[in-house]
GUGU-784972 format. One record per residue (C-alpha): x, y, z. Coordinates in steps of 0.1 Angstrom, whole numbers. Each point is the difference from the previous one (the first is absolute). Last residue first. Example, Ala and Ser with C-alpha at 12.3 -4.5 7.8 and 13.67 -1.06 7.14 Angstrom:
REM GUGU-784972
<xx:137	yy:-11	zz:71>
<xx:-14	yy:-34	zz:7>
REM end
This chain:
REM GUGU-784972
<xx:-116	yy:-232	zz:-323>
<xx:13	yy:28	zz:22>
<xx:26	yy:20	zz:-23>
<xx:3	yy:-21	zz:-34>
<xx:27	yy:13	zz:-24>
<xx:7	yy:30	zz:-17>
<xx:34	yy:3	zz:7>
<xx:-2	yy:31	zz:26>
<xx:-33	yy:-19	zz:20>
<xx:18	yy:-31	zz:-3>
<xx:33	yy:15	zz:20>
<xx:-23	yy:21	zz:23>
<xx:-23	yy:-30	zz:12>
<xx:32	yy:-16	zz:11>
<xx:13	yy:28	zz:14>
<xx:-31	yy:-3	zz:24>
<xx:1	yy:-35	zz:6>
<xx:41	yy:9	zz:8>
<xx:-10	yy:10	zz:36>
<xx:22	yy:17	zz:20>
<xx:38	yy:11	zz:-11>
<xx:24	yy:-14	zz:8>
<xx:13	yy:-18	zz:-36>
<xx:-1	yy:39	zz:-14>
<xx:27	yy:-1	zz:-31>
<xx:-3	yy:-34	zz:-6>
<xx:-37	yy:-4	zz:6>
<xx:-1	yy:26	zz:-29>
<xx:18	yy:-22	zz:-25>
<xx:-23	yy:-27	zz:9>
<xx:-33	yy:15	zz:-5>
<xx:12	yy:19	zz:-30>
<xx:16	yy:-35	zz:-16>
<xx:-33	yy:-17	zz:12>
<xx:-21	yy:29	zz:-16>
<xx:16	yy:-5	zz:-32>
<xx:23	yy:19	zz:-23>
<xx:23	yy:17	zz:20>
<xx:20	yy:34	zz:-4>
<xx:-31	yy:26	zz:-3>
<xx:-17	yy:-14	zz:33>
<xx:32	yy:0	zz:15>
<xx:6	yy:38	zz:-3>
<xx:-38	yy:5	zz:6>
<xx:6	yy:-26	zz:36>
<xx:28	yy:19	zz:10>
<xx:-13	yy:34	zz:-5>
<xx:-31	yy:-9	zz:23>
<xx:23	yy:-16	zz:25>
<xx:24	yy:34	zz:1>
<xx:-32	yy:22	zz:2>
<xx:-11	yy:-21	zz:35>
<xx:31	yy:3	zz:11>
<xx:2	yy:40	zz:-4>
<xx:-32	yy:1	zz:18>
<xx:12	yy:-24	zz:22>
<xx:26	yy:21	zz:17>
<xx:-28	yy:18	zz:13>
<xx:4	yy:-17	zz:32>
<xx:-24	yy:-21	zz:14>
<xx:14	yy:-26	zz:17>
<xx:-3	yy:-38	zz:-1>
<xx:-17	yy:-19	zz:28>
<xx:-29	yy:-16	zz:-24>
<xx:14	yy:-1	zz:-41>
<xx:-20	yy:29	zz:-14>
<xx:-34	yy:5	zz:-25>
<xx:-15	yy:32	zz:2>
<xx:34	yy:16	zz:7>
<xx:5	yy:29	zz:28>
<xx:22	yy:28	zz:-8>
<xx:14	yy:18	zz:30>
<xx:22	yy:31	zz:6>
<xx:-18	yy:14	zz:-35>
<xx:14	yy:22	zz:-26>
<xx:-32	yy:8	zz:-18>
<xx:19	yy:-6	zz:-35>
<xx:7	yy:-37	zz:6>
<xx:-40	yy:-5	zz:1>
<xx:3	yy:17	zz:-31>
<xx:27	yy:-19	zz:-14>
<xx:-20	yy:-35	zz:11>
<xx:-28	yy:7	zz:-25>
<xx:26	yy:10	zz:-24>
<xx:14	yy:-34	zz:4>
<xx:-35	yy:-14	zz:-5>
<xx:-8	yy:21	zz:-35>
<xx:37	yy:-12	zz:-10>
<xx:-16	yy:-39	zz:4>
<xx:-28	yy:12	zz:-16>
<xx:17	yy:7	zz:-34>
<xx:26	yy:-29	zz:2>
<xx:-27	yy:-27	zz:-1>
<xx:-22	yy:-24	zz:23>
<xx:-7	yy:26	zz:31>
<xx:-26	yy:-19	zz:18>
<xx:17	yy:-35	zz:-3>
<xx:28	yy:25	zz:16>
<xx:-10	yy:-5	zz:35>
<xx:32	yy:-1	zz:19>
<xx:19	yy:-25	zz:16>
<xx:-2	yy:0	zz:37>
<xx:28	yy:20	zz:23>
<xx:-12	yy:37	zz:1>
<xx:-25	yy:9	zz:-28>
<xx:-8	yy:37	zz:-9>
<xx:-29	yy:13	zz:-22>
<xx:-21	yy:-31	zz:17>
<xx:-13	yy:24	zz:27>
<xx:26	yy:25	zz:2>
<xx:-6	yy:14	zz:40>
<xx:22	yy:29	zz:0>
<xx:11	yy:16	zz:34>
<xx:20	yy:33	zz:4>
<xx:-18	yy:3	zz:37>
<xx:-20	yy:36	zz:-3>
<xx:1	yy:-8	zz:-41>
<xx:-26	yy:-34	zz:3>
<xx:-1	yy:-14	zz:-39>
<xx:-23	yy:-26	zz:-11>
<xx:12	yy:-13	zz:-37>
<xx:-27	yy:-8	zz:-25>
<xx:-7	yy:-23	zz:-29>
<xx:-21	yy:4	zz:-28>
<xx:10	yy:-29	zz:-20>
<xx:26	yy:-29	zz:11>
<xx:35	yy:-12	zz:12>
<xx:7	yy:39	zz:-3>
<xx:-25	yy:24	zz:-22>
<xx:-15	yy:28	zz:9>
<xx:16	yy:18	zz:32>
<xx:-25	yy:22	zz:14>
<xx:14	yy:14	zz:36>
<xx:-28	yy:1	zz:29>
<xx:12	yy:19	zz:27>
<xx:-6	yy:-8	zz:36>
<xx:-6	yy:38	zz:12>
<xx:7	yy:2	zz:40>
<xx:-30	yy:17	zz:21>
<xx:-10	yy:-29	zz:15>
<xx:4	yy:-26	zz:-26>
<xx:-14	yy:17	zz:-34>
<xx:-2	yy:-17	zz:-27>
<xx:17	yy:21	zz:-33>
<xx:-8	yy:-5	zz:-38>
<xx:-37	yy:15	zz:-6>
<xx:-29	yy:-19	zz:8>
<xx:7	yy:-38	zz:5>
<xx:-20	yy:-21	zz:-21>
<xx:-16	yy:-25	zz:25>
<xx:17	yy:-35	zz:-2>
<xx:-17	yy:-33	zz:-10>
<xx:-7	yy:-28	zz:27>
<xx:-2	yy:-32	zz:-12>
<xx:-28	yy:-24	zz:12>
<xx:8	yy:-36	zz:-1>
<xx:35	yy:6	zz:19>
<xx:28	yy:-18	zz:-13>
<xx:13	yy:-33	zz:19>
<xx:-20	yy:-31	zz:-23>
<xx:26	yy:-2	zz:-22>
<xx:30	yy:26	zz:0>
<xx:13	yy:-7	zz:-35>
<xx:-25	yy:-16	zz:-18>
<xx:-22	yy:28	zz:18>
<xx:20	yy:27	zz:-14>
<xx:4	yy:-12	zz:-38>
<xx:-39	yy:-3	zz:0>
<xx:-5	yy:30	zz:20>
<xx:20	yy:19	zz:-34>
<xx:-35	yy:-15	zz:-23>
<xx:-26	yy:7	zz:27>
<xx:10	yy:37	zz:3>
<xx:16	yy:11	zz:37>
<xx:32	yy:8	zz:-17>
<xx:-15	yy:21	zz:-29>
<xx:-20	yy:21	zz:27>
<xx:29	yy:5	zz:19>
<xx:20	yy:11	zz:-29>
<xx:-28	yy:26	zz:-4>
<xx:4	yy:9	zz:36>
<xx:35	yy:9	zz:-4>
<xx:-5	yy:20	zz:-30>
<xx:-22	yy:25	zz:25>
<xx:23	yy:-3	zz:25>
<xx:-6	yy:-21	zz:33>
<xx:-21	yy:1	zz:30>
<xx:-13	yy:-20	zz:25>
<xx:-17	yy:16	zz:31>
<xx:2	yy:-18	zz:35>
<xx:-30	yy:3	zz:20>
<xx:-2	yy:-40	zz:4>
<xx:33	yy:-5	zz:10>
<xx:0	yy:-37	zz:16>
<xx:-25	yy:-14	zz:-34>
<xx:17	yy:30	zz:-18>
<xx:31	yy:-18	zz:-2>
<xx:-13	yy:-36	zz:-10>
<xx:-14	yy:17	zz:-30>
<xx:30	yy:19	zz:-12>
<xx:18	yy:-39	zz:-6>
<xx:-5	yy:9	zz:-36>
<xx:23	yy:31	zz:4>
<xx:35	yy:-4	zz:-10>
<xx:0	yy:-33	zz:-12>
<xx:-28	yy:12	zz:-24>
<xx:21	yy:20	zz:-23>
<xx:-16	yy:36	zz:-4>
<xx:27	yy:20	zz:14>
<xx:9	yy:25	zz:33>
<xx:-32	yy:-9	zz:18>
<xx:-9	yy:22	zz:30>
<xx:-15	yy:-11	zz:32>
<xx:-13	yy:25	zz:19>
<xx:-12	yy:11	zz:41>
<xx:16	yy:-28	zz:17>
<xx:-5	yy:15	zz:35>
<xx:36	yy:-14	zz:19>
<xx:13	yy:-23	zz:29>
<xx:26	yy:-18	zz:-25>
<xx:-13	yy:-32	zz:14>
<xx:-31	yy:4	zz:-24>
<xx:22	yy:7	zz:-33>
<xx:16	yy:-33	zz:10>
<xx:-33	yy:-20	zz:2>
<xx:-12	yy:19	zz:-29>
<xx:32	yy:-16	zz:-19>
<xx:-8	yy:-32	zz:7>
<xx:-38	yy:-1	zz:-5>
<xx:14	yy:16	zz:-32>
<xx:23	yy:-32	zz:-11>
<xx:-30	yy:-23	zz:12>
<xx:-24	yy:15	zz:-22>
<xx:25	yy:0	zz:-27>
<xx:22	yy:25	zz:-24>
<xx:17	yy:25	zz:19>
<xx:-12	yy:35	zz:9>
<xx:17	yy:32	zz:-14>
<xx:10	yy:31	zz:21>
<xx:-19	yy:8	zz:34>
<xx:-6	yy:33	zz:12>
<xx:-2	yy:4	zz:38>
<xx:-14	yy:24	zz:28>
<xx:5	yy:9	zz:35>
<xx:35	yy:14	zz:8>
<xx:14	yy:-4	zz:-39>
<xx:3	yy:-36	zz:-19>
<xx:8	yy:-10	zz:-32>
<xx:-4	yy:-36	zz:-8>
<xx:16	yy:-14	zz:-26>
<xx:-8	yy:-35	zz:-18>
<xx:26	yy:-21	zz:-15>
<xx:-5	yy:-32	zz:-20>
<xx:23	yy:-32	zz:-2>
<xx:-4	yy:-14	zz:-32>
<xx:-20	yy:-32	zz:-10>
<xx:18	yy:-34	zz:3>
<xx:3	yy:-31	zz:-21>
<xx:15	yy:-33	zz:11>
<xx:10	yy:-23	zz:-32>
<xx:28	yy:23	zz:-15>
<xx:23	yy:-18	zz:-21>
<xx:-14	yy:18	zz:-30>
<xx:-25	yy:26	zz:5>
<xx:-39	yy:-9	zz:10>
<xx:-32	yy:6	zz:-22>
<xx:-22	yy:-18	zz:14>
<xx:1	yy:22	zz:35>
<xx:-16	yy:-5	zz:28>
<xx:14	yy:25	zz:27>
<xx:19	yy:-3	zz:28>
<xx:4	yy:31	zz:31>
<xx:25	yy:26	zz:-3>
<xx:4	yy:23	zz:33>
<xx:-26	yy:25	zz:9>
<xx:29	yy:29	zz:9>
<xx:-18	yy:30	zz:22>
<xx:22	yy:31	zz:-2>
<xx:-2	yy:29	zz:27>
<xx:-7	yy:35	zz:-3>
<xx:5	yy:32	zz:21>
<xx:-14	yy:31	zz:-3>
<xx:7	yy:32	zz:29>
<xx:30	yy:13	zz:-17>
<xx:12	yy:-36	zz:-14>
<xx:8	yy:-32	zz:23>
<xx:9	yy:-33	zz:-18>
<xx:-11	yy:-35	zz:8>
REM end
């Protein structure tokens, strides 16, 4: 936990859990989803929670952690529309029914897409019987700020990063940037959503926007439990994208690109995410 002027923050990392897939990477038998970060920003009385993990039980566990803070949860902010950052909201609202769930209009559009029957087929394959039946779509945030005890939490539109319409939430008074999935800290990055050089460059531009804030701490949407939140992860995330882009141009098959990236990044978590990325880059199946 880090102290600022009169705001503080703490991060809860939901561990990666096994998922069911038909399209596993070569030589990998047990597949896990990414560990997912949720950030609680709080003052003397009230709090804002940024991002909520995927399953009902993960939401319950996060809700217990928030309750232990002793703060009044006023707002849940969703940084981007991918389901693994908001599907569990219903479990949080069961414990904090007065909390308001908000996101930018662009994020809300992606949330509706993620909640569509076709998209939910994939999510329910990964997490059978674990995702809440009733999904809570955020309300569109009015303006670009959330007030927390007189302090502005500023929404920064990032555009495309690991998906469309992504954002960062920046807290100037404590130099905190909650990057969502624009920055990663330990796991392989979701480049399946950036399958070509143009979209990868857009992701790099999103990281440039976060760096321009000159944050003192950066919270990645997916991070290895126990790692710090140093701003160096911005450049590490850029380097990963550039390495993938370069190898994509010098390799022919998805397997070749996969193996070359593993040589460069043998310690990153969850090669399954990399396996999906290389298939997207080479025009093969992603979730089939």
